[in-house]
C-alpha positions, 0 to 999 in steps of 0.5 A: 500500500502506498504512503500517499493519502487516498481520497474517496470519490462517491458516485465515481461511476456517474458522468461527473464522478468519473470526471472527478476521478480522472481529474484527481488521478491526473493531479497525482492523487490516490483515488478510491472510487465508490459505486453502488453496484458491481457492474459499475466497478468494472468501468473504473478498473484501471482508472481508480486505485481502488474501487469499493461497493457502497450505498449512501443509504446503507451506513454499514456499507460505507465503512470500507469506503471511508476507512483510512481516507484523507478526504472525501469528494462527495459527488453521488446523488442521494435522494430518498422521496418523502414516501420512502421510495427507492430514490431513483434507483 
């Protein structure tokens, strides 16, 4: 493992999130990309230093993503309708 600080990017598989990952990698930062589903993780192979699966509506799933990071670039959309629906998932 590198001694360089690692930064978490939430929503890394989305349009904005993937550009944020590319930007920070171009700046020489170590990036841990967080996505909600396994197929999304495959799109980031070779781009992010690490890819983790997590869902902002499931706090227990966030533990691996945030562990040991120096900072978080929060780009993911997180919305839960008042009716308790799926939030656009």
